[in-house]
C-alpha positions in Angstrom: 120.5 130.0 110.8 118.4 126.5 109.6 121.6 127.0 106.8 124.1 126.8 108.9 122.9 124.0 111.1 122.7 122.2 107.6 126.4 122.5 106.6 127.7 121.7 110.1 125.5 118.4 109.9 126.0 118.1 105.5 129.4 115.4 106.2 127.1 113.4 107.7 125.5 112.4 104.6 127.3 109.9 103.7 127.7 107.4 107.7 124.2 107.9 108.0 123.7 105.9 104.1 126.6 103.4 105.2 125.5 102.7 108.2 121.5 102.5 107.8 121.2 99.3 108.8 122.2 101.1 112.7 119.0 101.1 114.6 119.2 104.9 115.2 119.1 105.2 112.2 115.0 105.2 110.5 114.7 104.0 106.8 110.5 104.4 105.1 110.5 105.4 101.6 107.5 107.9 100.7 105.8 107.7 97.5 105.7 111.5 97.2 103.2 114.1 95.2 104.6 113.5 91.9 104.7 109.8 92.0 108.3 108.6 92.8 109.2 107.0 95.8 111.7 107.7 97.8 114.0 106.6 100.5 113.8 108.5 103.4 117.1 107.8 106.1 116.0 109.6 109.5 118.8 110.1 112.2 116.1 111.0 115.1 118.4 111.5 117.8 120.4 114.2 115.4 117.6 116.2 114.0 118.3 115.0 110.2 117.7 113.7 107.2 118.9 112.2 103.8 117.0 111.5 101.4 116.8 109.5 97.5 115.8 109.2 94.9 117.0 105.7 92.5 116.6 106.8 89.1 117.5 103.8 86.1 119.3 101.6 88.7 121.3 104.8 90.4 120.6 106.5 93.5 120.3 110.3 93.1 120.5 111.8 95.9 117.7 114.7 96.9 117.8 116.3 100.2 120.0 117.2 103.0 118.8 118.1 106.1 117.5 119.4 109.4 113.9 117.7 110.1 112.1 120.4 112.5 108.9 119.0 111.4 109.8 115.6 113.7 105.4 114.7 113.2 105.6 114.5 109.6 108.9 112.4 109.0 107.5 109.8 113.0 104.2 110.3 111.0 105.1 109.1 107.6 108.0 106.5 109.8 105.2 104.6 111.7 102.9 104.2 108.6 105.6 102.9 106.1 106.0 100.3 109.4 102.7 99.6 109.0 101.4 99.5 105.5 104.5 100.1 103.2 104.3 102.2 100.6 
């Protein structure tokens, strides 16, 4: 079921990234357990997130998926807003 929802929203990746400055898109950076820093673009209203990582001056799409764990992303977003990475 989740994969179907993801497939329906997959075309949102480009508009989310192109409109990353829109107030509806919550941007934050998160340092992963492997030490890599990733940028998250969370369209909270539609429960969808796009995750990218800068590698050698290029950005790589890491993932784009439906957000089931609202609390996890909300916590990361607010921690980033308060302290940064």
